[in-house]
C-alpha positions as CSV (number, residue, x, y, z in Angstrom):
1,M,18.5,6.5,-23.2
2,V,16.9,9.3,-21.5
3,R,13.8,8.2,-19.8
4,L,10.8,10.6,-19.4
5,P,7.9,9.8,-17.0
6,F,4.8,8.5,-18.6
7,L,2.1,10.8,-17.2
8,I,-1.5,9.5,-16.7
9,I,-3.3,13.0,-17.5
10,L,-7.0,12.8,-16.7
11,C,-7.6,16.6,-16.8
12,F,-7.9,17.5,-20.4
13,C,-8.0,21.2,-20.3
14,F,-11.6,21.1,-21.3
15,S,-12.0,24.9,-20.9
16,Q,-9.3,25.2,-23.7
17,L,-11.2,22.9,-26.1
18,S,-14.5,24.5,-25.8
19,G,-15.7,25.4,-29.1
20,Q,-13.2,23.1,-30.8
21,S,-14.4,19.7,-32.2
22,S,-12.1,16.7,-31.4
23,H,-12.5,13.0,-31.7
24,W,-10.6,9.9,-30.8
25,E,-8.8,7.6,-33.3
26,S,-6.5,4.6,-33.4
27,I,-3.0,5.6,-34.5
28,V,-1.9,2.2,-34.2
29,T,-4.3,-0.7,-34.2
30,E,-4.0,-4.5,-34.0
31,T,-4.9,-5.0,-37.7
32,D,-1.8,-2.9,-38.7
33,E,1.2,-4.6,-40.0
34,F,4.0,-5.0,-37.5
35,K,7.8,-6.1,-37.5
36,Y,8.2,-8.8,-35.1
37,L,11.1,-11.0,-33.6
38,L,11.2,-14.3,-31.6
39,P,14.5,-13.8,-30.1
40,K,17.2,-16.4,-29.6
41,E,19.6,-13.8,-28.2
42,E,19.2,-10.2,-26.8
43,P,18.6,-7.5,-29.6
44,T,20.8,-4.6,-29.5
45,S,19.8,-1.9,-27.0
46,N,18.6,0.4,-29.9
47,W,15.9,-1.9,-31.1
48,T,13.1,0.8,-29.7
49,V,14.3,3.7,-31.9
50,L,13.3,4.5,-35.3
51,N,16.4,4.1,-37.3
52,F,16.9,0.5,-36.0
53,P,17.4,-1.9,-38.9
54,D,14.6,-4.3,-38.7
55,Q,14.7,-5.8,-42.3
56,D,15.5,-9.2,-41.1
57,W,12.6,-9.3,-38.7
58,N,9.4,-11.1,-39.5
59,T,6.2,-9.2,-40.8
60,G,2.7,-10.1,-39.4
61,I,-0.7,-8.5,-38.7
62,G,-1.2,-7.2,-35.2
63,G,-2.8,-9.4,-32.7
64,F,0.1,-11.9,-31.9
65,G,0.1,-14.9,-29.7
66,Y,-1.2,-18.3,-29.3
67,G,-3.7,-20.4,-27.1
68,D,-6.6,-17.9,-26.9
69,N,-8.1,-18.3,-30.4
70,D,-8.0,-14.6,-31.1
71,D,-4.6,-14.1,-32.7
72,N,-4.0,-12.7,-36.1
73,T,-0.5,-13.9,-36.3
74,I,0.2,-17.2,-34.4
75,V,3.6,-17.5,-32.9
76,P,5.2,-20.8,-31.5
77,P,5.5,-20.9,-27.7
78,T,8.1,-18.3,-26.5
79,K,9.4,-16.4,-23.4
80,S,9.8,-13.1,-25.5
81,L,8.3,-11.5,-28.3
82,F,9.5,-8.1,-29.7
83,L,7.1,-5.8,-31.7
84,R,7.9,-2.7,-33.9
85,R,5.2,-0.5,-35.7
86,I,6.4,2.7,-37.6
87,F,3.7,5.2,-38.3
88,T,3.5,8.8,-39.4
89,V,1.9,11.8,-37.9
90,P,1.2,14.6,-40.3
91,G,2.2,18.1,-39.4
92,T,-1.4,19.2,-39.8
93,V,-2.5,17.0,-37.1
94,T,-2.9,18.3,-33.4
95,V,-3.0,15.6,-30.8
96,Y,-4.5,16.5,-27.4
97,N,-4.1,13.2,-25.7
98,L,-2.6,9.8,-26.1
99,I,-3.6,6.4,-24.8
100,L,-1.9,2.9,-24.9
101,D,-4.7,0.3,-24.7
102,I,-2.8,-3.3,-24.6
103,D,-4.2,-6.6,-24.1
104,Y,-1.3,-8.9,-22.9
105,D,-0.4,-12.2,-21.6
106,D,1.7,-12.1,-19.2
107,A,3.9,-8.9,-19.1
108,F,5.1,-6.1,-21.4
109,V,7.2,-2.8,-21.6
110,A,6.2,-0.3,-24.4
111,Y,8.4,2.4,-25.9
112,L,7.6,5.5,-28.1
113,N,10.6,6.7,-30.0
114,G,13.0,5.1,-27.5
115,V,11.1,6.4,-24.5
116,E,9.5,4.1,-22.0
117,I,6.0,4.9,-21.8
118,A,4.4,2.0,-19.9
119,R,5.0,-1.4,-18.3
120,S,3.0,-4.0,-16.5
121,A,3.2,-4.2,-12.6
122,N,4.7,-7.6,-12.8
123,L,8.1,-6.7,-14.1
124,P,11.0,-5.3,-11.9
125,A,12.6,-1.9,-12.8
126,G,15.0,-1.6,-15.8
127,K,15.0,-2.8,-19.3
128,P,14.1,-6.5,-19.2
129,G,16.0,-9.1,-20.9
130,I,14.6,-11.9,-23.1
131,D,14.5,-14.2,-20.0
132,A,13.3,-11.7,-17.5
133,N,11.4,-12.8,-14.4
134,V,7.7,-12.2,-14.7
135,T,6.6,-11.9,-11.0
136,F,3.0,-13.0,-11.5
137,D,1.0,-14.0,-14.5
138,H,-1.6,-11.7,-16.2
139,E,-4.4,-12.9,-18.2
140,A,-5.6,-11.2,-21.6
141,Q,-9.1,-9.6,-21.4
142,L,-10.6,-9.1,-24.8
143,Y,-11.0,-12.6,-25.8
144,S,-13.3,-13.0,-22.9
145,G,-15.3,-9.9,-23.5
146,G,-13.2,-7.8,-21.1
147,Q,-11.2,-4.5,-21.5
148,P,-7.5,-4.2,-22.1
149,D,-5.3,-2.3,-19.6
150,R,-5.1,1.3,-20.3
151,F,-2.2,3.7,-19.9
152,L,-2.9,7.4,-20.6
153,L,0.4,8.9,-21.9
154,D,2.4,12.0,-21.9
155,T,2.2,13.4,-25.6
156,R,5.8,14.7,-25.7
157,P,7.6,11.5,-27.1
158,L,5.2,11.8,-30.1
159,L,6.9,13.5,-33.1
160,T,5.5,15.1,-36.1
161,G,6.4,12.9,-38.9
162,M,7.7,9.3,-38.5
163,N,7.5,7.4,-35.2
164,I,8.2,4.1,-33.7
165,L,6.0,2.2,-31.2
166,A,8.0,-0.8,-29.8
167,V,6.6,-3.3,-27.4
168,H,8.4,-6.3,-25.7
169,I,5.9,-8.8,-24.6
170,L,7.1,-11.5,-22.0
171,N,5.6,-14.8,-21.0
172,I,5.6,-16.1,-17.4
173,T,7.4,-19.2,-18.9
174,P,8.6,-20.4,-22.2
175,T,6.1,-23.2,-22.2
176,S,3.3,-21.3,-21.0
177,S,-0.2,-22.4,-22.4
178,D,-0.9,-19.0,-23.9
179,L,0.5,-15.7,-24.9
180,S,-1.1,-12.5,-26.3
181,A,-0.1,-9.0,-27.6
182,R,-3.0,-6.8,-28.9
183,V,-1.6,-3.2,-29.1
184,F,-3.7,0.1,-29.8
185,L,-2.5,3.5,-29.6
186,N,-5.3,5.8,-29.5
187,A,-5.3,9.6,-29.7
188,K,-7.6,12.5,-29.1
189,I,-7.3,14.6,-32.3
190,K,-8.4,18.2,-33.1
191,G,-11.2,18.3,-35.7
192,S,-13.6,15.9,-37.1
193,E,-11.8,14.3,-40.0
194,I,-10.6,10.8,-39.6
195,I,-6.8,10.7,-40.2
196,F,-5.9,7.2,-39.1
197,N,-8.4,4.5,-38.0
198,Q,-11.6,4.3,-36.2
199,V,-11.4,3.3,-32.6
200,P,-12.2,-0.3,-31.7
201,H,-16.0,-1.1,-30.8
202,W,-15.0,-1.4,-27.1
203,F,-13.2,1.8,-26.9
204,Q,-14.4,4.3,-24.1
205,E,-13.2,7.6,-23.7
206,P,-11.1,8.2,-20.5
207,A,-12.7,9.5,-17.4
208,D,-12.1,13.1,-16.6
209,L,-11.7,14.8,-13.1
210,S,-15.4,14.4,-12.6
211,N,-15.0,10.6,-12.1
212,F,-13.3,9.0,-9.2
213,N,-13.3,5.4,-7.9
214,L,-11.9,6.5,-4.4
215,P,-13.9,8.3,-1.7
216,L,-13.5,12.1,-2.0
217,I,-13.0,14.7,0.7
218,K,-13.7,18.4,0.2
219,I,-12.4,20.8,3.0
220,N,-13.3,24.5,3.0
221,T,-11.4,26.6,5.6
222,E,-13.5,29.7,4.7
223,G,-10.6,31.8,4.2
224,E,-8.5,30.6,7.2
225,T,-5.0,29.2,6.9
226,I,-4.3,25.7,8.2
227,V,-1.4,25.8,10.4
228,D,0.6,23.7,13.0
229,E,-1.4,24.2,16.0
230,P,-3.9,25.3,17.0
231,K,-6.6,23.5,14.9
232,I,-8.9,25.9,13.0
233,M,-12.5,25.3,12.3
234,A,-13.4,24.4,8.8
235,K,-16.1,22.5,7.0
236,M,-15.6,19.0,5.5
237,Q,-17.7,17.1,3.0
238,M,-17.1,13.4,2.3
239,I,-18.3,11.7,-0.9
240,N,-18.4,7.9,-0.8
241,N,-21.0,6.4,-3.1
242,A,-22.0,2.7,-2.8
243,D,-21.2,2.1,-6.5
244,G,-17.7,3.5,-6.1
245,K,-18.2,6.3,-8.6
246,N,-17.5,9.5,-7.0
247,S,-17.3,13.1,-8.3
248,F,-16.3,16.4,-6.6
249,S,-19.5,17.9,-8.0
250,D,-21.7,15.3,-6.0
251,T,-24.0,16.6,-3.3
252,N,-24.8,13.3,-1.5
253,Y,-22.4,13.4,1.3
254,E,-21.5,10.6,3.8
255,Y,-20.4,13.5,6.0
256,D,-21.2,17.2,5.7
257,G,-20.1,19.2,8.7
258,Y,-17.5,20.8,10.8
259,I,-13.9,19.8,11.7
260,G,-10.9,21.1,13.4
261,I,-7.8,20.7,11.2
262,E,-4.2,21.4,11.8
263,I,-0.9,20.3,9.9
264,R,1.0,17.5,11.5
265,G,4.3,15.9,11.2
266,N,7.8,16.9,11.6
267,T,10.2,16.6,8.7
268,A,7.3,16.1,6.3
269,Q,5.9,19.5,7.0
270,M,8.6,20.8,4.4
271,F,6.8,19.2,1.7
272,P,4.2,20.8,-0.5
273,K,1.9,18.0,0.3
274,K,0.9,18.4,4.0
275,S,-0.6,15.8,6.3
276,Y,-3.3,16.7,8.7
277,T,-4.9,15.9,12.0
278,V,-8.6,16.2,11.7
279,E,-11.4,16.3,14.5
280,T,-15.1,15.9,13.4
281,R,-16.8,18.6,15.3
282,Y,-20.4,20.1,15.9
283,S,-20.9,23.6,15.0
284,D,-20.1,24.6,18.7
285,G,-16.6,22.9,18.4
286,S,-17.5,20.0,20.5
287,N,-16.5,16.4,19.4
288,N,-18.8,14.6,17.0
289,N,-18.3,11.0,16.9
290,V,-19.1,9.7,13.6
291,S,-18.5,6.5,11.5
292,L,-16.5,7.5,8.4
293,L,-15.7,5.2,5.5
294,G,-16.9,2.1,7.4
295,L,-14.5,2.8,10.1
296,P,-16.0,2.7,13.8
297,A,-17.4,6.0,15.0
298,E,-14.9,8.5,16.5
299,N,-13.9,12.1,16.2
300,D,-10.1,12.1,15.9
301,W,-8.7,11.2,12.5
302,V,-5.3,11.7,10.5
303,L,-5.2,12.6,6.8
304,H,-1.7,11.3,5.9
305,G,-0.5,12.8,2.6
306,P,2.3,10.3,1.2
307,Y,4.8,12.6,-0.7
308,S,8.3,10.9,-0.3
309,D,6.7,7.7,-0.5
310,K,5.9,7.3,-4.1
311,S,4.2,4.0,-3.7
312,L,1.5,5.9,-1.6
313,M,1.0,2.7,0.4
314,R,3.9,2.1,2.9
315,N,1.8,3.2,5.8
316,A,-1.3,1.3,4.8
317,L,1.1,-1.8,4.3
318,A,2.6,-1.7,7.7
319,Y,-0.8,-1.2,9.6
320,S,-2.3,-4.0,7.6
321,I,0.5,-6.3,8.6
322,G,0.1,-5.3,12.2
323,N,-3.6,-5.9,12.3
324,A,-3.1,-9.3,10.5
325,M,-0.6,-10.3,13.3
326,G,-3.5,-10.5,15.6
327,N,-1.9,-8.8,18.6
328,G,-4.1,-5.8,19.2
329,W,-5.5,-2.8,17.3
330,H,-3.2,-0.9,14.7
331,P,-4.7,1.9,12.7
332,R,-7.2,1.0,9.9
333,T,-7.0,3.0,6.7
334,R,-8.8,4.1,3.6
335,F,-7.4,5.7,0.4
336,V,-9.1,8.8,-0.6
337,E,-8.5,11.9,-2.7
338,I,-9.0,15.4,-1.3
339,E,-9.7,18.9,-2.5
340,I,-8.9,22.1,-0.2
341,N,-10.6,25.3,-0.9
342,G,-11.3,24.0,-4.5
343,E,-7.8,22.9,-5.2
344,Y,-7.1,19.1,-5.8
345,R,-4.4,18.0,-3.4
346,G,-4.0,14.3,-4.5
347,V,-4.1,10.8,-2.8
348,Y,-4.3,10.5,1.0
349,L,-4.6,7.9,3.5
350,F,-7.4,8.4,5.9
351,V,-6.2,6.9,9.2
352,E,-7.6,6.3,12.7
353,K,-5.6,8.4,15.3
354,I,-4.0,6.5,18.1
355,K,-6.1,7.0,21.2
356,I,-8.0,5.1,23.9
357,D,-11.4,3.9,22.6
358,K,-13.2,0.7,22.7
359,N,-12.5,0.4,18.9
360,R,-8.8,1.4,19.1
361,V,-6.4,1.0,21.9
362,N,-9.1,-0.9,24.1
363,I,-8.0,-0.2,27.7
364,A,-9.5,1.4,30.8
365,T,-10.3,5.1,30.6
366,L,-8.6,7.0,33.4
367,K,-10.8,9.3,35.5
368,P,-9.4,12.1,37.5
369,N,-10.0,10.4,40.9
370,D,-8.3,7.1,39.9
371,N,-5.4,7.7,41.9
372,T,-5.2,4.5,44.2
373,G,-5.4,0.7,43.9
374,D,-6.2,-1.1,40.7
375,E,-7.9,2.0,39.1
376,L,-4.5,3.7,39.2
377,T,-2.8,1.0,37.3
378,G,-4.2,1.2,33.7
379,G,-5.3,3.5,31.1
380,Y,-2.1,4.9,29.7
381,I,-0.7,5.4,26.1
382,I,3.2,6.3,26.3
383,S,5.5,6.9,23.4
384,I,9.4,7.2,22.9
385,D,9.4,10.4,20.6
386,R,10.5,13.8,20.2
387,D,10.1,15.7,23.5
388,Q,6.6,16.9,24.3
389,E,5.0,18.7,27.2
390,G,5.7,16.8,30.4
391,S,8.4,14.3,28.8
392,W,10.8,12.5,31.1
393,N,14.1,10.8,30.3
394,S,15.0,7.2,30.9
395,P,17.6,6.7,33.7
396,F,19.6,4.9,31.0
397,M,21.2,6.7,28.0
398,G,20.6,5.7,24.5
399,R,22.4,2.9,23.0
400,T,25.6,4.8,22.3
401,G,25.6,6.5,25.7
402,S,25.5,9.9,24.0
403,V,21.9,11.1,24.3
404,D,18.7,10.6,26.5
405,V,15.8,8.6,25.7
406,P,12.7,10.7,26.0
407,F,9.3,9.2,27.2
408,S,5.9,11.2,26.5
409,Y,2.3,11.0,27.8
410,V,0.1,10.4,24.7
411,D,-3.3,9.6,26.0
412,P,-4.4,11.0,28.4
413,K,-1.8,14.0,27.8
414,Y,0.2,15.3,30.5
415,K,-2.1,18.0,31.6
416,E,-5.0,15.5,31.6
417,L,-3.3,13.3,34.3
418,T,-3.0,13.8,37.9
419,V,0.4,13.8,39.8
420,Q,-0.3,10.3,41.1
421,Q,-1.1,9.0,37.6
422,R,2.1,10.7,36.0
423,N,4.2,9.4,38.7
424,Y,2.8,5.9,38.6
425,I,3.2,5.1,34.9
426,R,6.7,6.8,34.9
427,E,7.8,4.6,37.8
428,Y,6.4,1.4,36.3
429,I,8.4,2.1,33.2
430,T,11.4,2.8,35.2
431,E,11.1,-0.2,37.2
432,F,10.9,-2.3,33.9
433,E,14.0,-0.7,32.7
434,Y,15.9,-1.4,35.8
435,A,14.6,-5.0,35.7
436,L,15.9,-5.4,32.2
437,H,19.1,-3.8,32.8
438,G,19.8,-5.9,36.0
439,N,21.6,-9.1,36.5
440,N,18.4,-11.1,36.8
441,F,16.9,-9.8,33.5
442,K,16.4,-13.3,32.2
443,D,14.3,-14.4,35.3
444,P,10.7,-14.7,34.4
445,E,9.6,-13.3,37.7
446,L,12.4,-10.7,38.6
447,G,13.4,-9.7,35.1
448,Y,11.7,-7.8,32.4
449,R,9.0,-10.5,31.7
450,A,7.2,-9.5,34.7
451,Y,6.6,-6.0,33.2
452,I,6.0,-6.6,29.5
453,N,3.8,-8.4,27.1
454,V,6.8,-10.1,25.4
455,E,4.9,-11.1,22.3
456,T,3.9,-7.5,21.4
457,F,7.5,-6.6,21.9
458,I,8.5,-9.3,19.4
459,D,5.9,-8.2,16.8
460,Y,7.2,-4.7,17.1
461,F,10.8,-5.9,16.6
462,I,9.6,-7.9,13.5
463,I,7.8,-5.0,11.9
464,T,10.7,-2.6,12.5
465,E,13.1,-5.0,11.1
466,L,10.9,-6.0,8.2
467,S,10.6,-2.4,7.2
468,R,14.1,-1.4,8.3
469,D,12.5,1.5,9.9
470,L,15.3,4.0,10.6
471,D,13.1,5.7,13.2
472,G,12.3,2.4,14.8
473,Y,12.9,2.0,18.5
474,R,13.6,5.6,18.9
475,V,10.9,7.8,17.5
476,S,7.1,7.3,17.1
477,V,7.2,4.2,19.2
478,Y,3.9,3.6,21.2
479,F,3.0,1.3,24.0
480,H,0.2,1.2,26.5
481,K,-0.7,-0.2,29.9
482,D,-4.1,-1.5,31.0
483,K,-5.2,-2.1,34.6
484,D,-3.4,-4.9,36.5
485,S,-6.8,-6.6,37.0
486,K,-7.0,-6.8,33.1
487,G,-3.4,-8.2,32.5
488,G,-1.7,-4.8,33.2
489,K,1.7,-5.3,31.5
490,L,3.3,-2.9,28.9
491,T,1.9,-3.8,25.5
492,M,4.0,-2.5,22.6
493,T,1.1,-1.4,20.0
494,P,0.1,0.2,17.9
495,F,2.6,0.6,15.0
496,W,2.9,4.0,13.6
497,D,4.7,6.0,10.7
498,Y,6.4,3.8,7.9
499,N,6.5,6.3,5.0
500,I,10.3,6.3,4.9
501,C,10.6,2.7,5.5
502,F,10.6,-0.5,3.3
503,G,13.8,1.0,1.5
504,N,12.6,4.4,1.1
505,A,15.5,6.1,2.8
506,D,19.1,6.8,1.7
507,F,20.9,7.3,5.1
508,F,21.7,5.2,8.1
509,S,21.7,2.3,5.7
510,A,18.0,2.1,5.5
511,G,17.8,1.5,1.9
512,N,20.1,-1.8,2.3
513,P,17.8,-4.9,2.7
514,V,20.8,-6.4,4.7
515,G,21.6,-5.5,8.2
516,W,19.7,-4.9,11.5
517,A,17.9,-1.8,12.2
518,S,18.3,-2.6,16.0
519,D,22.2,-2.2,15.5
520,G,21.5,1.5,15.5
521,I,22.5,4.5,13.7
522,G,25.6,5.4,15.6
523,A,26.2,8.5,17.7
524,G,25.5,12.2,16.4
525,D,21.7,12.1,16.0
526,W,19.4,13.7,18.6
527,Y,17.4,10.4,19.1
528,E,19.0,7.1,19.9
529,I,17.7,3.7,20.3
530,P,17.1,2.5,23.9
531,F,19.4,-0.2,25.3
532,W,16.3,-2.5,25.4
533,W,16.8,-4.5,22.3
534,D,20.5,-5.5,22.8
535,R,19.4,-6.7,26.1
536,F,16.3,-8.6,24.9
537,R,18.5,-10.4,22.3
538,E,20.8,-11.7,25.1
539,D,18.1,-13.7,26.4
540,P,17.7,-17.0,24.7
541,Y,13.9,-17.2,25.7
542,F,13.3,-13.9,23.8
543,E,15.2,-15.2,20.8
544,T,13.4,-18.5,20.9
545,L,10.1,-16.7,20.7
546,L,11.4,-14.4,18.1
547,K,12.3,-17.5,15.9
548,Y,9.1,-19.2,16.3
549,R,6.9,-16.2,15.8
550,W,8.8,-15.3,12.6
551,E,8.3,-18.7,11.3
552,K,4.6,-18.6,12.1
553,L,4.1,-15.3,10.5
554,R,6.1,-16.3,7.5
555,E,3.6,-19.0,6.8
556,R,1.0,-16.2,5.9
557,V,1.0,-12.9,7.3
558,I,4.5,-11.9,6.1
559,S,4.7,-14.4,3.2
560,K,5.8,-12.7,-0.1
561,S,2.8,-13.6,-1.8
562,T,0.5,-12.2,1.0
563,I,2.5,-8.9,0.9
564,N,2.5,-8.9,-2.9
565,D,-1.3,-9.5,-3.0
566,F,-1.9,-6.6,-0.7
567,I,0.5,-4.3,-2.7
568,D,-1.3,-5.5,-6.0
569,S,-4.7,-4.6,-4.4
570,C,-3.6,-1.1,-3.4
571,Q,-2.0,-0.6,-6.9
572,H,-5.1,-1.5,-8.7
573,V,-7.3,0.7,-6.3
574,L,-4.8,3.6,-7.0
575,K,-4.6,2.8,-10.7
576,N,-6.2,6.2,-11.8
577,A,-5.7,8.2,-8.6
578,Q,-2.0,7.9,-8.6
579,A,-2.1,9.4,-12.0
580,R,-3.9,12.5,-10.9
581,N,-1.6,12.7,-7.7
582,F,1.6,12.8,-9.8
583,Q,0.2,15.0,-12.2
584,K,-0.4,17.4,-9.3
585,F,3.0,16.6,-7.9
586,D,5.4,15.8,-10.7
587,I,8.1,14.1,-8.7
588,L,8.2,10.5,-10.1
589,N,11.5,11.5,-11.9
590,S,12.8,13.6,-8.9
591,Y,14.8,13.0,-5.7
592,V,12.4,13.7,-2.8
593,W,14.3,13.4,0.5
594,P,15.0,10.7,1.4
595,N,14.5,8.5,-1.6
596,N,16.7,5.6,-2.0
597,Y,15.2,5.0,-5.3
598,I,13.8,7.0,-8.3
599,G,11.7,5.1,-10.3
600,G,10.4,7.4,-13.0
601,T,7.1,5.6,-13.2
602,Y,4.4,4.7,-10.6
603,A,4.7,1.0,-11.6
604,N,8.6,1.1,-11.0
605,E,8.0,2.5,-7.6
606,V,5.6,-0.3,-6.8
607,N,7.9,-3.0,-8.3
608,Y,10.9,-1.6,-6.1
609,L,8.9,-1.9,-3.0
610,K,8.0,-5.5,-3.8
611,N,11.6,-6.5,-4.7
612,W,13.0,-4.6,-1.6
613,I,10.7,-6.4,0.7
614,S,11.4,-9.8,-0.9
615,D,15.2,-9.2,-0.5
616,R,14.6,-8.1,3.0
617,I,12.6,-11.2,4.0
618,D,15.3,-13.4,2.4
619,W,17.8,-11.8,4.6
620,L,15.8,-12.0,7.7
621,D,15.1,-15.6,7.0
622,T,18.9,-16.3,7.1
623,Q,19.1,-14.6,10.3
624,M,16.2,-16.3,12.0
625,D,17.6,-19.7,10.9
626,K,20.7,-18.9,13.2
627,I,18.7,-18.7,16.3
628,V,19.2,-21.9,18.3
629,P,15.8,-22.3,20.3
630,I,15.9,-23.3,23.9
631,F,12.7,-25.3,23.8
632,V,11.1,-27.4,20.9
633,S,8.1,-25.2,20.3
634,S,6.8,-21.7,21.6
635,Q,5.1,-22.2,24.9
636,D,3.4,-18.7,24.4
637,K,0.7,-18.7,21.8
638,I,1.3,-15.5,20.3
639,A,-1.5,-15.4,17.8
640,P,-4.3,-17.9,16.5
641,G,-3.2,-20.5,14.0
642,N,-3.2,-19.6,10.3
643,N,-5.9,-21.9,8.9
644,V,-5.9,-22.7,5.1
645,A,-8.7,-22.2,2.7
646,K,-8.5,-23.4,-1.0
647,V,-10.2,-21.4,-3.8
648,Y,-10.8,-23.1,-7.2
649,P,-10.7,-22.3,-10.0
650,N,-8.8,-19.2,-9.4
651,P,-8.9,-17.3,-11.9
652,F,-12.7,-18.2,-12.4
653,S,-15.0,-17.6,-15.3
654,S,-18.5,-18.1,-14.0
655,R,-18.3,-19.6,-10.6
656,F,-15.8,-20.6,-7.9
657,T,-15.8,-22.5,-4.7
658,I,-14.1,-21.8,-1.3
659,E,-13.1,-24.8,0.6
660,I,-12.5,-24.3,4.2
661,D,-10.2,-26.4,6.5
662,P,-12.8,-28.7,8.1
663,G,-10.7,-28.7,11.3
664,I,-12.0,-25.2,11.9
665,P,-14.6,-25.7,14.7
666,G,-18.0,-23.8,14.9
667,D,-19.9,-21.8,12.5
668,G,-18.4,-19.0,10.2
669,E,-19.1,-16.5,7.4
670,V,-17.4,-16.0,4.1
671,V,-17.6,-12.4,3.0
672,I,-16.5,-11.0,-0.4
673,Y,-15.3,-7.4,-0.9
674,N,-14.1,-5.6,-4.1
675,P,-10.5,-3.9,-3.8
676,L,-12.1,-0.7,-2.4
677,G,-13.1,-2.7,0.7
678,Q,-17.0,-2.4,-0.2
679,L,-19.0,-5.4,0.7
680,I,-20.3,-7.5,-2.4
681,S,-21.6,-10.6,-1.0
682,R,-21.5,-12.7,2.3
683,K,-22.7,-16.3,3.3
684,R,-23.1,-17.7,6.6
685,V,-21.6,-21.3,7.0
686,T,-23.1,-23.7,9.9
687,D,-20.7,-26.1,11.4
688,I,-17.6,-25.9,9.2
689,S,-16.6,-29.4,10.2
690,R,-19.5,-30.8,7.9
691,N,-20.2,-28.0,5.6
692,H,-17.0,-26.4,4.5
693,T,-17.4,-25.7,0.9
694,V,-19.0,-22.4,-0.2
695,E,-19.8,-21.5,-3.9
696,F,-20.2,-18.0,-5.5
697,T,-21.1,-17.0,-9.0
698,Y,-19.9,-14.0,-10.9
699,D,-23.6,-13.0,-10.9
700,E,-23.6,-12.9,-7.2
701,L,-20.7,-10.7,-7.3
702,K,-22.5,-8.2,-9.4
703,H,-19.9,-8.3,-12.1
704,Q,-17.9,-5.6,-10.2
705,G,-14.5,-6.0,-11.9
706,N,-11.9,-8.7,-11.9
707,I,-10.2,-8.7,-8.5
708,F,-11.9,-9.8,-5.2
709,I,-10.9,-10.2,-1.7
710,Y,-12.5,-12.8,0.5
711,N,-12.5,-13.1,4.3
712,I,-13.8,-16.0,6.5
713,L,-14.9,-14.8,9.7
714,M,-15.2,-16.7,13.0
715,E,-17.0,-15.0,15.7
716,G,-16.9,-11.9,13.7
717,H,-13.0,-11.9,13.4
718,P,-11.2,-12.7,10.2
719,V,-9.1,-15.9,10.3
720,I,-8.3,-16.5,6.8
721,S,-8.2,-14.1,3.7
722,G,-7.0,-14.1,0.2
723,K,-7.4,-12.8,-3.4
724,I,-9.8,-14.1,-6.2
725,L,-9.3,-13.3,-9.9
726,H,-11.9,-13.3,-12.7
727,K,-10.8,-13.9,-16.0
């Protein structure tokens, strides 16, 4: 079967429709007669096409299922249900737009004339079998007054004459308490005459390009071309309404001022969707430190334009994991949509740029006269990366012995440092490398441990291996050093650049969830992995800490459920925005370097990301299990313990309770956000050991959707978080 992408088209060419009347109708509605099958074995693969012989299937009125008291045709408990509805589109009918509104429990795939047009996010890629795994349950919405899920479709599979809409409904288990299938195929049709059926009472026309849930950024270069250095002066307007409803026509701006902007990146510069470095400025070009999108005030930002990463979220995921690890700052992010000189440019990730700042890499700020004593010893961010001004090479060649390993000054830059400062940090790193390379490298005082914050190197190893970062260890690697009086060891944060990670590359074995990234890429590339990681893993102390750290993080931070919850939240937030993005950049069915997978739909791309990470975690679990620790438990407390909270009922109808582990000492605060990160409600908790239950009602949450994120804060820092669903 040739599969076409289902395109969520929100730009309805209104200019072409001006002067022409049109209206919405239901071509297929739940009160229509369907053919249906409760399968005992797999149907033949052509069950989705028009000429499939379905005369032996049952016949019933739409609205199939059981358990919700809203079913027109009640079926017995089942894992799979197959539906077919044949309909005719007269040749006199002009269809402008097509929508599938579907209320389902728990999963589905829909086909129009044999072409897949939509699927739920809880199914893996490919045509599911009758017993296919449903990764999480999905509650129907109409029976409780909600809205069905909506998929705006490409009209190309729709034919003049006879058509077949086929839907495969799947339950999470064969004995689940309910199942639901209410299917509506709605169309925007030229003229005013009703050809098919009136739309349901709950139907709302889809929003056009004047309605967005993400913050919007408008950039006007006033005729200048954005280049890769130097930054040009431009104007930026940011729209971020409190109700989450934004439009490029809005004039209420969170930011309305000047910026410096330039293209950033290396290989990504070849893509039509560019990434940019942005500096908020005053009109005279000086720095303007401002708080944007709830992020702490600063002037240096990055607009990352995910292109080859068709999930649009790999960087957001990696940075979120980094911050959840609790070992220092990693970039915070916000999804936005941008327009440059009036042209829509798609979904971007607004990112904090790496720099020294009290709210970013919080270390000392070097002054020009800090050239001796303790003042000289801290305030450096260094990278292993492509050569930059003032770069120096390690005295030790890369892993294969064929190329040098370059270090670069990041903040302060080479020109901003004195000779003494440049020499100090260079010599410190060189001493660390000699200590690691030497015979006493395992010694806590004579070896590498005297120079580095081991725990942060372990966290970097874990994120690099979890993501199977093919650039890991050798490109976009950042670490910093504070003054000796403040700890003063090399600390391997923050994380950076994961858009071709997590299975999104087809070379250096990066698409394979099996195998170590630290084993290297072999000879022949310009950039190689330092010898460090082989050497670290020769030390049982490092290996023991690695094992215990992995096990601790697996409890929550990198549990499959936590990662899937984050991905689900991003997918929910991006539901409409990704459609506009892929209307602008029609690549879902195309290879974009270096894709390891081409999903054809956004849902498939997201499912691939989930499944790849799951497989990767499974393999890493087996490898960590092989490590034989040299002490019973980690003597270095790498991060705070992961305390547990219970939420019940979840999903909830009118109210829910959060029960906090009473073992957590002191006072705290429970904060509720929507998936956009906007604060909805917060409650202070005094003496958690005695008052450890907090109740919220749906009224308190202002009826803002069906997905909420909770954080439990101690001393202002989140220690517990999770997802709450409203049904």
